[in-house]
N, C-alpha and C positions, 0 to 999 in steps of 0.2 A: 504493500500500500504506500501511497505517497505521503510524505510528511505533512502534518498540519502546519499551515503557515499563518502567523498573525501579521496581516498586511497593514503597514502604516502608510496611509495615503498622504504623501508629502506635498502633492501639488494637484490642484484641480483647475481644469481649464474648460470653460464653457464657451463654445464657439458662438460669437454674436453676430447679429446683423444678417442672419440668413433666413429667418422665418419671414415669410411674406404674407401680409394680410390681404384682405379684399381690396382689389383695385378696380374701380368702376371705369375702366377704359373700354371704349367700344372696339370690337374686333373688326378687322378689315374684312370686306366681303370675300376677297380672294386670299388664300394663304400665301405667305412668302415662300418661294421655292428656290433652293440652291441646287445647281447642277455641277456634279463633280465626276471625275473619272477615277475609278479604282485601279485601272489597268489590268488587273487579274481577278479571277474568281476567288472569293474568300474561301479557304478550306473549311472553315467552321464558324459558328456563332456561339460556341461553347467556351465561356471564360476559363473553365477548368483545364482545357487542353490547348488553348490558343498558344501559338508560338511565332506568329508572323505579323508584320505591320498591317497587311491588308485586312486580315480578320480583326485585328485590334482596333482599326478605325471604326468598323461597324460595332464592335462590342462596346467601345467607349461611348458610342451614341445611345445604345439601348440598355446598358447596365450602369450600375454605380456602386462604388465601394464605400467604405466607412468615411473616407476623405476624398477630396477632388481638388484639382488646381483651379483657382479662380482666374478671372481676366487679368489680374495683376501678377499671375504666376506663383502666387502663394497658396499654401494649403488652406482649404476651407472645409467646413462641416459638409457632410453629404448624407449618407445613410445614418451616420452617427451624429447626434446633435451635441454630444459632450463626451468627455472621457476623464478618467483619473489615472494616475500612474503612481506606483509604489516608490518608496524612497530609494530602493536599490535598482529601480529602472527595469525590473523584470516582469512586473505584473501590470497589465492595462485592463481597465474596466470601462467598456463603452456603453453609453445609453443610446439605444436605437430609436430614432425619431418615428413619429406616426407617419407611415407612408404605405403605399400600395403597389403591388405588382401590376403590370399592364392588363392582367386578366381580372383585377379587382381583389385578389387575395392580399391580406396584410403582410408587409415585410417584417420579419421577426429576427431575433437573435439566433433562433434555431436555423434559419436559412444560411447564416454565415457559418455556424458550426458544421452543418451538413456539407456545405460547399467546400470548405477547407479540408475536411476529412475525406471527402470524395476525391479531391485533386491529389491527395496523398495516397489514396488507395492504390496498391500495386496493380490491381485489376484494371484500373483506368489507364495506366501507363502514360501519365502526363509528363511531357518532357520538361515542364516547368515546376514539377513537384518540389525540387530543391529550393525554390524561392520561399517555401514554407518551413524550411529546416530551422529557422530561427525559433520556432515554437518548440516547447519542451516535448520530447517524445516523438516529434514529427519524422525525423530521419529514420528511427528504428521502425516505425510503422510502415513507412514507404519501402523500406528494404526487407520487409517481411519478418522482422525479428521483434516487433513490438505490436501492441494492440491499439486500436483506434481510441479506446477509452482512456489511454494514457497520453494522448495528444493534448497539448496545453491550450485547448479552446473549449469553452463550455457556456452554453446558454443557461444562465441562472434562472431566467424567466423570459417571457416574450420580448422584453425590452432591455435586457441586461446581458451583455456578452463579456465574459471574463477570459483573458488571454494571458497565459504564462509562457515566458520566454526562457530559453536556456541561459542566455547571457543578456546583459543590458545592450540594447540595440538602438543607438541614437537616431537612426533613420527609419525606425519602424513605422512612424506615421506616414512617411512617403511610401513605404511598402504596401500599406493597406489601400493605397490609391491605385495599386497595380492590378491588372486583370485577374491573375491567379487568386487574388484575395476577394474577388467580387462574389456576391451571393448568387445562388441559383434556387429556383423554386422546386423543392423536393417532389411535390405531387406531379409537376410537369415532367421533370427529369425521369422519374421512375415510371411514369405512365406511358412513355414512348421513347424507345432507344434512339430514334432518329429525330428527337425534338429540336435539335439545333441545326437541322438541315433544310427546313422549309419555313417560309414566312408565317404560315398559319399556326405553327406549333411553337415558335420562339416566344417566350415570355420573359420580359425584362423589367427592371425597376428604374431605368434611366430616363433622360429627358425625351427620348424618342422611342417609338415602337416600330417593329418591322411591318411593312404593309405588303410588299411583293418581293419575290426573289425568283427571277427567271435565270436559272443557272447559266453561267458563262455569257450572259447578255446584259442584265441590269438588275438593280436592287433598289428599292425605295424604303425610306423610313419616314414616318409622320410624327408630328408632335404627340407626345403621350399625355393625354388629358388627365391621367391619374397620377402623374408625377408630382411629388410634393412641392417642387419649386417651379411649377409650370409658368408662373407669371414672369419668370426671367428667361423663358425660352421664346425667342422671337420668330424663328422659322417654323413654317407650317409643314414643310416637306423638304427632304433631301433626295435627289435623284442621282443614284450612282450608276454610271455606265462601266463597262468592262472592255475597254479598247486597248489592245496591246501595243499598237504602233504609236510611237511618240509624235511623229509628224502629223498623223491623223488627229490626235488629241489637240495639238497646237492649232491645227487648222480649224477645228470645231470651236476653239476658244476665240480665234480671230473672227469667226463668223457669228459670234455671240450665241453659240449653242452650248457652251460650257462657261462656267463662272470662275474656273480655276484650271490651271494646267501646270504639271510639274510636281515637285516634292510636297509632302512626303509620300503621297500615294503612288507617284510615278516619277519619271525623269523627263526633263526637256531635251529635245534634240540638240546635240552638241553643236551642230552646224548653225543653229539659230541663235545661240547665246550671244555672239557679238552684236547682232541686230537688236535683240531684246535689251541688251545693256545700253546700246546707243540710243534706243528709243526711250530709255528711262523708266521702263516698266518691269525690269527684272528685279525681283526681291531675293536677297540672299541672307541666310542666317547660319552661323556656325552652330553645330550641335555636338553633343557628347556621343559620338559614334565612330566606329572603325570599319572600314571596308577591307576585307582580307580574303585570302584563299586558305582553305583547309587542305592538309595532306592526309591521306589515309595511311596511317603509320603501320597498317597490317598488310598493305599491298606493295610489292616491289615496284620501283626501287626505293620507295619512300619509307621503308623500314629502317633506313640508314639516316641518322641525323645530319651527317656531313652532306649527303646528297640533297636533303631538304634545305639546308642552309645555302648550298650552292645555287639552287633555284631562287631562293629568297634574295640573295645578294646580286644576282646577275641581270638586273634591269634598272632603268632610270625612273624612279618615282617622280622626281621633279619635272622631268620632261612630260610624263604622263599627266600630271595635274595641271601643268601650264598650257600644254598644247592640245590635249584631248578633252579634259574635264572643264577647265576654263572658268570655274566659279569659286575660286579661292580655297579649294581643298588643300590641305597640308600633307606633304609626304610623311608616311608613318614608318618610323624605325623603332617603334614600341607598339604595344597593343593597347594599353590604357591611354585614352585621349587626353589632350592638353588641359582640359578643364579640371581634371583630377590627376594630373601626371605624377608618377612616382619618380621618373627620371626624365627631366626636360630635354636632355641631349640625346635620348634614345639609347639603344643597346648595340647598334651596328651601323656601319657606314653604308649609305645608299650607293647603289651602282658600283659596288666594290668588285670589279671584274677579275682582278688579279687573285684575290682571295677565293672568289667563287670558282674559278677554274682549278685552283689548287685543291679545294675541298671536293670538287667533283671527282678528280683523279683519285684522291685518297679514299673517298667513299666507295667508288667502284672497285678499287683494289681490295677493300675490306669485304666487299660482297662477292669477290671472286669473279667479276664480270668485266669484259672488255667492251661491251656494247649495251646500252640501255635498252630495256624492253619497250614496246610501244607505250606511249603515254597519252592520256586523254585528259583534257581540262573541261569540266562540265560547268554549265551556268544555266540559270533559268531565263526563259525567253524575254529579251529586252534589248533594244538597240544600244543602250548605254553599256550594259554588261558585255555585249558583243564587241563593241569598239575597244573596251579595256582589254578583253581577252585577246583580240587580234593584235593589239599593240604589244602586250607582254609575250605572246606567242612569237612575234617577229623578233623581239629582243632576245629571247631565249635561243632562237635559231642563230642569230647573228653572234651572240656572245658566248654561247656554249656549244653551238653546233648541234642542238637538240631539236628534233622534229616533234611537235606536240599537236595532236588532233583536237579540234574544238567540237563540243557537242552541247546543243541547247535542248532544254526540255520545258514542257509546261509546268507551272509552279507547283501544283499539287504532286505531280509525278516526281519532279525534281526533289522536293522535300522528302518524299518516301524513299527514294533511292539513296539519298545522303544518309538518312537514318539507318538504312539497311547496310550501309557500307559499300554500295554499288558505285564506286567512283575511285579515282586516283588523286586528282586535284579538283576541288570544287569551290566555286564562288560562295562567299558568305559576307554578311554584314551584321554588326551588333550595335544597337542603339541602347544606351543605358536605361535600365528600368528605374534606377534611383541613382543619386549623385554620389557614388562611392566606388573606389577602385575594386572592391571585393565583388561587385556585380559583374565586372569583366573577368576577373581571375577565377572566380568560383566555377565558371562554366567547365573548366578543365581539371577540376579537383578529382573527379571520378572517371575512370575509363568508360563506364556505362552510364555516365551522367546524361540527363535528357538532351542537352544541347551540345555535348562534346563532339561526337561523331568523328573524331580523329582516331579513336581507339588508343590514344596516348594516355599514360598515367605515370606519375613520378612520386615515389614515397616522400622525398624531402619536400617537394612542392606541397603535397597534402598536409604534411606536418606544419609547414609555415602558415598555411591558411588557417589551420585549426588553432595555431598559436596566436594568430592575429585576432581571432574572435575573443580571446581571453585578455588581451592587452588593452588596458584602459587609457594609457598615455598616448595621445594622438601621434606624437612624433615617433615614438618607439613602434607603434603600430604601422605607420607609414614605412619605416625602415624594414620591417618584417615583410610587408607586401612587396616592397622593391626587390628584396631577395628572391621572392617567389617569381616575380616577373622576369628577373634575370634568368632563372632556370627555364622559364617558358621560351625565352628568346634564344637561349643556348641550345635547347632541344628542337625548337622550331617546328612543332606540330602544326602551327599556323604561320602564315606569311603575311604580316601587315602590309598594306598597300597605301592607303591614305585615310585621313580623318575627314569625316563628312562635313559638308555644308548642305543645308536645304536651299534649293533655288526654285522659284516658281513665279508665275504671273497670275494675277487675279483681277476680277471685275472691280473697277474703281468704286463701285457702290456697295461693295461687300466690306463689312467691318467686324471686328471682335471675334475672329476665328483665333483660337488659342493654340499656338505651337510652343511647347515648352522647350527648355534647354536640352532635353533629351531627344527631341525630334517628334514626339507624339502630338497628334492633332485632336482637338476637341471642338465640336460645333455647338455645344450647349448654349453659348452666349452669342453666337453669330447672328448677324442681322444684314439684310440686303434691301436696298430701296430701288424702286423702278428707275 
C-alpha cells in the first residue's frame, strides 16, 4: 500500500478573469468562416494516441486540457478553474470547472483520470505515453510491471482531481496543456472502437466540435455551443482542406479561396519566398523545433556510429538554409534548439568533409565492408521535404561518393513504416511540447520509446536523464542534460539539420490566431472580418 501523506498546501492559485457572464450581443446572421489547408489527412482525432502536428491542430480545436495558452501566450485556466500545489511540489489538486462535452455530458475529474490511465495502458500502445511518466507509478504501469490503480491520478469526486508526481516538476502546468493530458469521454470511447475516426462519433470539450470529415479531402469544425467559454470564440466554422501540393495551396490563397497558406500546417513553396518577402506579406517566427533525419541503428550500414557521423558531417547546412529554405532557419549542430540550448556552439563542425571521409573509411573497415549496401532516404510527401532530401542526396554523392535513393510516402503510411523500422534514413521533425530540454532528450531514453524509432539506446544516457529528474539546482541540472546531449551527438542516432522557423501568409482581416513559441497553433481566439 502507498504511504499516507499529510499534504501541506503551501500555495493556492485561482485563475481569474476567465469566467464569462451573459453578454447581450447580437449574433451575426452568417457565421464567420476561416479556410485553412491541413495539407495531409489527420491520422487520428484521439488525444491519447496523437503524435503529429496535423492531428494536433484538429485536436486542439475540439478538446481542452486543464490549462490552455491565452492570446498573450501565457497559461490560463481551461478545464480546471483553480489548483493547489503541495509544499514539496509533488502533489497538485485541480478543481474542474462546470463544463460540458459536445454531446451534453458533464466534464468531470473522472474523465481526466480515465484518459491519462488509458494513454498509459500498454494495450493502447500510445507513442506519447512517456509524457505521463512524471506521474507516480505511470512508467511501471505503461511497461506492464505496475497497476493502473497505482498511477498518481485520482478523481476524488466529480470536480476534484488529485495528481501525485514522482518528483517536483516545474513545468507540469505546461504539460497538462498538452494533448496527451486532454480528457476523453469514457462512454464515447468504450462505446465505439472507431470513435475518433468519423465526425459523427468524435466528442470533445473544446471551443469547436467536428461537423464533417471527408477523409483525404476536407474536414470542418463548428463553434461548440456547449463550450464553457463560448463567448470568447468568434469563429463560427473552420474549413480544413487537405491539399498536398504547396503551389496549389498558395494559388488558392492568392485567389482568396484560403485565408492562410504555409506553416505550421504546411510549407510555402521555396521558389515563392523571395516574392512573398518582397511583397511584405511573408510572416516568419522562430520556434523551438528541430528538423532532423533518423538513422535506423539496426539496419546496415547505420549500425556503425562512425558511418552515421560521416553522413551527418558530410553536407553544408548553411548552404541549405540560405539557398533552399530561405526563411531564417538556423543550421543545427545540436539537437536541443537555441531557445533552450545546452551548448550554444553545438557539438560538431558543419560540413566537416575531411573528418566525414575519415570516419566513413574507419566505419566501413570496422564493419568489414569495402562497399556500402544500397541506401534509401524516406520522407513523407511534401515539396519542401523533397527539395531538402534532393539537396542532401546530391551533397552526399559529391562529398562521399555515396548513391542514396529517395522514397516518398503518404503521411499515415510513412509514420507506420518508421514505427515498424521499415527504413534506413528517415525525415523527422520535433517541435517542443513544453519549454525544457528534457522534452527533446527524453525521446531517446528508451530503445522502445514511443517516438524513438532509431532502435538506439545508451545506458549512460539513460542514467543522466534519470539523474536530471532528481536534481533541483537548475545549473547542475543543465550540466547533466548537456552531458546527455553530448552522448547523443557522439553516437549520432539522429542527424540534426536545422532549427525551425514558421513562415506563412494570411488574410489581412484575420487576427488573434495563437502560435506559441513551440510552433503549435490554436484558433480559439481567432477572428476574421469581411
